[in-house]
N, C-alpha and C positions, 0 to 999 in steps of 0.2 A: 509353457507358452501354446496360448490356446490355437488350436489348427480347426478352421470351419472352413467349408468351400468357398472360395473366392467368387465375390460376384462384380462380374464385367459391368462395365461403366454405359451407360445406355444415353446416347446421344441426341440431341438436333440441331440442324446446319442450321445457320442463316451468314448467309456471304461467305461461305468454307468457312465461317466460326464457328466451334464445336462450343455448345451448349451443354451443362450437364441435365440433365433430365431430374436426375437422384435429389436436386438441389437447385436446381432453376437458376443457377448463374454462371457466367464465360467463366475460359479456362485461361482467355488472355484480354489484354484490353483491344478490343477491335482497331480504335484509332493508330496504335503503338505498343505492341506486344514487346516488341524489341526493346521500347525505347521505355518501360516500365520496368522489364527486368533490370535493365541501365541503371537505372536511375533509383530503384529501390532497393535493390538486392548486392548490387556490384557497389555501387556508390556507397550505396546504406551501410556498407560494411567495410568502405575501403579496399576495396580487392586489390584494384589497379598497385596502389603504392605497397599493401603488404604482399602480393604475390612477388612485386620486384625485389624487396629489402630480405623478403624470408629467407632466411639461412639454412633451416632445418632440412631432412631427407622427403621428409612431405608435410603437406599442408590439409586440414579436414575443415570439407564444408558438411551440415548435415539439414535437410529439408523437411517439411512438415506436410506435404503436397505435391506428388510428381507431376501430377496432369498430363501432359503433352510433353514434358522434358526440356521445356523452352531455358528455365533459368540453368538446368545442369547444362545446356548445349552454350550457354552464352559463359557460364563461368568458366567449362573447359576452353571456350576461344578465349577467353583473357589468358588463364593460365599458358597455354600454349606460346601468348607472345609476351609475357612478364617472367615466366619462370623460367631454371636452369634445366639444359638438358636432362642433368640426374636427379633430377625432383620429380617426385610423385602428388598428385591431388587425388583425394579420396574425396568422392562425392557421395553420401549416403542420403537414403530420401524411402517415402512411405508412400504408400497409397493402398485404398482400402479398395477402389474401383477403379483397375487400371483399364485404361483404353485395349481396343484390340489393335493388334499390328497395322490392319487396313487404315482405322481409323486414327493412329499415331502417325502414320506415313501422309494422309491428309491433312493432317493437322500441320505436318513442320513442312509440307511444301510451299507454307507460304514465305519461309524464307530461305532463298537458293544461296544465300552468305552462309548459311549454317550447314550444307547439304553434306562436306565432307563429315563430320560430327553425327549427323542425323542418320547419315547412310550405315556409319557403324554402328549407332544405338538400336536400328531399325532391324538389322542382320540380328543382331544378339538378342533382341526382344523378349524375355520368357513370357511362356502361357501361363495363364493365370492361376498358378500355383502357390497357397501361400507358403511363404516364408521368405528367407533372406535369398538373394539370387547377386551373384558378385559375376558383372561385366568387365572385362578387361578393353581396353580402346588404347589406341596410338600407343603400339609396342610398349603398353605398360606404363605409360607416363598419365594416365587417367584409369582411376579404378573405381567402376559406379556399382553401390551395394545398392539395389534395388527390395526395398520388403514391402514385402504384399500380404496386406494384412490391416489391423487398427492401429493407430498410433500410439494409444493407451497397453496394448500387448506388445508391440513390435519394439518401441524404444526402450522400455525396461529392459530388455533382453540383450540390447546393444552393448556389444562390451570395446568400447575408445574414445578417445578424447577429442571434442571439437572444438576446431578455433573459429569459426562464425556460423552463424544461425541462418536461412533461411525460412520465417516462419510464414509460410505459404500456404494453401490452400482456400477454399472457398469462405466468403465472409461470414463472421461469428453471428451474425442476424441469421443467416442461412445454415450454417453448419454448424450452432454451438457444442455440440457434443466432442469434437474434435477439441477445443481448446478447455480441455480438464486441465484439475489440479495433479492428475494422475503423470499429462503431460508435462506441466510446467514443473513438476518435481524431477521427472528424470531428465528435462532441457537443463537444470542446474548439476544433473548428478553429473552430465557428460561434459560439463564446461569448466574450465579454470579461469583465475584472475585474470580479465582481459583478452574473455572470448566475449566477443562481440555480436548484436542480430540485429535484423532489420526485418522490419517486417509493414505491408499496405496501410495496415488498419491502424487506428488509432483509438480503440472500441475498450474503453472501461474495463469490461473482464480480462483484456489481454493486460494491461497497464497494468495492473493491480496484481494479475498473476505470475508476472516477470517480478515485479519489486517484491512480493511475497516472499519468493525464492530465492534472491539475492541480485538482482541486475538494477542499474541504475537504469532507470530508463527516462527518457529525452524525446518531447514534441519536435517533429522539425515537418517544414512542408511537404506537403504529398506530391503526389504524381498528377500533373494534367491537372483534373476541374478538381481531385479532391485536397480539400481543406487540409488534413494533417498527416502524419504516419508515426510509426515509432523506430527509436535507434536505440541502439544502449549498449553496455558492456556488463560484465560478470563482476560482481565486488563481494560476493558471498563465500562460504565454505562448500566445499563438493560433500560433504559428509551429512548431505540432507539426508533423509530418509526416502528415495527414489522408488519403492514398491517394488523392490527387486532387482535394484542394479546393483546391488551389492553383491560381489559375489561371494561364497561361502569360503573360508579365509584357506583351505587346503586347496581351492580351485584357483587363488590369484595368478593372476600371469606370472611368468617369470619374470624377475629384475632384467632391465636391458642390459647388455654387455655391450663394452667398449670396442668401439670396431676398432683394428689396425691391420696391417699388409698381411697377416697369416690367410690364407683361404678358409672358409669354411668347409670342414670336412666331412663327406657322409661315406660311412660303410656300409657299401651294396649298392650294387649299380643294376637293379633290377625297376618294377615301375616306380614305387615307394620314393628309391634314390633317384632316380632321375628325374621326375615328375619334381621332387624337391630340390633337385639341383636348378633345375629351370628357373623356377617360381622364384630361389633365390639371386640369380643371375640377371633377372629379368628386372629387378631393383637396384641392379650394379655392384650385386657382391660376386667377388671370385670365389670359386668352389672347389675343391678337389672329390672326384669319387675313386675311391679305393675297392676294386671289383676282385674276386677273388678268384676269379675264372680267367678266359683268355680273351671275354667277350662282353658285354653287353648283355640281361636278360637270361642267363644262364640258368636260373634256377626257377622258382615257380612262373615266371614273367616270359618263358622261351616259349610258349604254343604257338604255333603259325597264324591261331585265329582264334578270337574271344568274342563273346557275344555282351555287347555295350546294352544293356538294361537293366532296369530296377523291376523287382518281383512285387505287383500290386498286393496291398492288404486291404482287408476290412477298417484296421486301426492306424491312422497315420501315428506311431510311435517314435522314437526318435531315431531308431534304425531307417523307417520304412521313409521319414522327412530327410534323412541323411543321404538314404540311397536315390531318392528321386532327385533334390536337389543335384548329387554329385551327377547323376547321369547327364541333366541337360547342362550341368558345367564343363564335362568331357565332350559333349555333344559340340558346346561354342569354342573350346581350345582347339578340336580336330579341324573345326570350319577355318579357325587360324593357320595352324601350324601346316593342316595339307589342303590345299584349297582344291589341288589336281585329284584329290582321292586317291593318291598311291597306296598308302596303308592303311586307308580305312575305307567302308562303303556305308554310309546312312541309307543302306536297303531297306529298312524296316526289319521290325523283330515279331516275328510272330508266336503267341501265346497261347497252344491248344487245350480242349478241354479232354483227357482220355475217358471220364464218367459224368455224371450227373452230376455228383456231387460238386465237382471243380465246375460246371458249367454253372451249376444254381452260385458258388460263389464267385464267380467273374460277372453274374449280373447284381449280385450284391456290391461289387465294387464297383462297378458302373453305377449304380442309384446314390451310392455315398456321396458322388459329387466331387471328393476328394482331388481327383486327377481330371484335369479339363480334358474334352475331347482334342482339342489342339493335342493332345500328350497322348492320350490313350483311348481309343472306341472299340466298341463290339464289331463282331463278324459272325455271321451265318455261315455255315460249311461252305457254300457258293461262293460266296465272299472270299472265303480264309484260300479257297480252291485256287483263283482266278489270281488273287495277290500272288501267292504260292509259286504258282506254275506245275504244282501238283497235286494229286488229290488230298483233300483235307475232308475228314469225314466226319468233324465235330464244330460245335461252336469254338471261337478263339477270341483271343485279343489281339489289338495292336497297338503294339508304338512306331508310328510310322517315319517318326524321324530318328530310331534309334538304330544299330545295324550290326558290323561287328569292324573288330579292331586287330592287325598284326602285332603283338607287342614287343618284339623286339627291334621291327622297323620304328616303331613308336621310341621307344626308348632311345635308338641311337638321334633320331631327329631333335628330339630333345638336348641330346647331349652336345650337340653341335654348335650351341652356344658357346661364343670366343671366350667367355669367362668362364667355361669349365673347363677342367682337366681331367682328365680318366687317366688312373693308373691303374694296370689289369695283371692280374696273376698276385694278386697283392691281398694274402689272407692276414687280414688283422687279431693278433692275440693274444693282447694286453692294451689295457687302458690304464693310465695311472695319471692324476689330478696334481699340480704344483701349484701349491699356492702363492709362491715367491713370483714365480714368474704368468698367475693368473692365467695356466692354459694347462691344455691335456698333451701327454705325448703317449702317442700310439704306436707300440711294438709290433712290427709285423715281420711276415717272414723276407723281404725281401728290403727290409730297413726300416728307418722309425722318422715320424711325421709328428711337427709339432701344430695345434689348433688351441683358439680361444673357444670354440664352437666346435661340438659335433653331434653329427646325428647318425644317429643307429637305424639303420633300414633295411637291415640282412637277413629279415624274417627270423623264422625259428631257429637261427644261427646266432641270433642275437641271449641266447640263452651260456652260449659259453664266456661270456664277458662275465665278470664279477658284478658288474653295476648294475644290469639290467638280467640277469641270472633268476631274478625271484619273479620276473614278469610269467603270469599263467597264461604261457604258448604252448601250440600243438601243431604239430607236422601231419596233412590231411594229404595221403598219396593218392594222384588221378592220375588215370590212362587216358589219354584221347588215342583216337584211332585216324590215320588216313586212308584214303581210298581215291581211285580213278572214278571219271563221271562214268555211269552205265553210258553204255552207246545206244541204247533202246529206250531211254527215259530224257524228257527235256530235262536243261537243268534248273535247280531248284533256285527262285528269283529272291528270297528273302530267309532273313534265320527263324527259326522254327525251333521251339522249347515246348517240352515237356518236362518229365523229370531227368532228361539232358539237352542239349543242344546241339544242332548242327547249321553251319553256315555254308551259304552259296558256295559253288567251289571258285576257289582262286589257286591260278595257274596251272590248272586242270586239275584239280584234286579237291575232295572235299576233307572235312574235318569236323570231326563231331566225337561227342562222350558228355561228361569224363564220369569214369569211376570218382566212389568218393571213401576213401577209406583210411579210418582214423588210427594213426598207431602201427600203420603197416608200414616196413623199411625196405621194401626189396624196388630197388632200382631196375632192377630188368622189364621187358615187354612181355608181359603175359597174353596167352591163345586165349587162355579164359575169357580175359577183360576184355579182349575184342566181341564175344560173344555176348558178353554184357552190354556192350556200348550198342550192338545190333540190336540186342534186346529192347534196349531204351527207345532207340530210333523207330523199332516198330511201332510202338505205342502210337507214335506221333503220324510216320510217314511210312505203311506198312510196304506200300510199292515199291517206293526205293530202298528200304531194308531188304525187302528180297531181292532184289537184283543186285544190294553191295552184297551180299550173301554167295551171289555166286560166284564172287570173284575171290581170287586170296588176297589174302588183306594179312601183310605181315608188316606194315609201318604203323610209326605212330609214335608215340610218347610219354614221359612220366616226368610228372613234376611235381611238387609237395606244395601246397596253399599250406600259408601259416595264418593260424586263426586262435583270437583271444578265448579265454572259459567264459564270456557273455555273448560272443560273437559282433562286436563289436572292433574299429581298428582301435591300434594306442596313437595318440598324438600330443606329445608336450614335452618339457623337461622331467627328467625321471628323478623319481624321490630318492632321498635316503631313508633305507627302511629303519633303522632305530632309531635314529633323529626324529624323522615323523611321527612315529609312533608314540615316542616319549613327550613328539610336542602336544600331539591328540590324544591322550591316554584318556580325557576326560569321556570323550565318544564312547567310553563303554558303560558309562553310567548315565550319562542325558546326551543324545544326538541333537541336543537343543544348547547345548551351554556356549555361552557366550564368550569365544575365543576372540581373544585382540586382533589385529591386523598384521600382526609379525606375517613377514614370507617363511611361507611353509618351508621343511628342508628338503632341498633338491641338492642333484649336484648343481654345481653352477655352467650353465653354456654346456650341457649334454642332452638332448632332445631324442624323441625313437619316433618313427613315421613307420609300424607294424601292425599285421594282423590284420592286413585287409580278406584273407578267405579267399573265396572265389569272387569275390566283385571289384576286383583293385581296380580296372578299368574307370568305373562309376566312384570308389572312393579315394583311390591314391590322387589324383591330381588336385582336387578340393582340399583333400584334407594337407597334401603340400601347400596350397594357397592359406590355409589356416596358418598351418606351422610356419612358413616365411612370414607371416603378418605378428605371431609372435617372439620370434626373432628379432623383427627389425621393427618391433614395438609401433604396430599399427594398428587400425579399427580393425577387427575379425569378421572374417565373412559370414558367419554362421551363428545363430542366435547360441545364448549361452546357456544353452540347455543343453543343445546337442555339445558344447564344446564342453562342459562338465562334465558329461558322458563319454566321451573322449580321452579325458588325461588321463595318465597312466597311475596317478595316485586312487583313482577310483576304488582299488581293489585293497588298497591298506585301510582306507575309511569303511568299507563295506565289513572287515574284516573285525576293526573295532568298535564298530556298531553292534554284529552279533555276537562278540565278544569269541571269536576265533583267534583271537591272534595273543 
């Protein structure tokens, strides 16, 4: 997927109505924007009747131009009125030139009857960062996937089936580039027989484009003074070449598993497990967490404070995109879960430049424009010192909306959902699949459990289970140090990071570190690591490090991060290695071999959410949302390239291509 900096919309205003300077066109009908949306898109797709009669767990609408979000808010309102409380609306939209948050609020102020939805949208509205942004409204009944970028780039990267299309956007005469053959092919690829569409335009290029990809198209009277508009239904084949929509066969999404009364079982009660449990429970699924220790977050997720930020990079690699999008998703989640800031603080995260080379790289990151100023901006030493509350002796970068989180408290808050059951002191020793029952039997030190679907989320301990022992996981020892606040220095006001991190004091103590030792199995606190943490801190905050060094420092914690060989998480259904290798053996000779669409050989209903390393606070929540969407057969919250990069089958594919297996 292309990743180019996003250009925000520039607007002119006429009687509080926004007009695009880029396309010289209005965002909504001045005489009746609500009535136009109702007539063209809601009635054009017969949504009132379809929402009321819909039997499935979710309904999906996709839109080709988000604009002010008016169509989304109207669809949301109708959905809440007509659907059952246990059903979800997925709304997917794309925007190449997003409005600023202030412009969005000004535009939506037109309609006080939409204030509830508009308030939720404005509160979660992302900065202008390219990629897929998943927003959760109304306690999970409505999910918005806002794709910022060009429609021709975004829709081919979408994984999800659409029930109704809002073909909106500026008029074809004003914006012909959007109404492209690539877009029409992607629309068809995401449609099934009966998928509907409606559009305000009756332009010939739109009618012909839709007919050529398999839609039956009908002209009907338009809204207001507009003589005609188009509606129709898909009657073609979804096997159309969609310029990248078709997944590589080995990365096909899992086959949906039938629901039953057995709870989905999570192995592991750290961040990955609790986030996954919460994402599933939000969808109405019963969940059981099996935690080996006496309480949640007893392993790598147990530190007092963790920094919530994404390390900025010059190139927006798949990892960098996951981290930046995940950071924003985590911020939105925390704002909803913890509005009183009892378990987190969005105090900002500052990255200092300990040398000229790092300072130059910071300048290059800002110049690239990939991360908008709302998300990240630069500071000189004086500005950094004022924000931090302690002397900073170098230029810095600031994530103003990031901060720190108490991971154990977050895990407990997530697990409070009434559909989540926690079983502590439960070590899973063996997994065995019963093909007759089509379910898994879990043998534990405290008993046996059955589940049709199981998620392995127990970090490096996954290597102790037969089905996941082949995964390239490694445990990385980390020791953090706890210290009381020195009496002769003001308290730090923001998280500060260099090679390590330190958070503002919480409950009278600092938490800083952490060491990074691969293969080190010593779980005891070491005084040598306290000195290492102080030395790391001294690079960014020498005065604070000196003051802390004068105190006896005996407290801290040792934890083990779990990372994969490529330092990306593993999210998805587990492959059966021998069968998978046999199925795709031709990859040894030809990576372009035209394999059929047979489902890849995987363990049915056995998933993983693992290997978040030191970035679990920004990857575990979004990866949990991804895994829940896979399990529940919903549109995915990330682009196809990132999803494929997280698939646990990727290591077998790479080995086959390299003839290393």
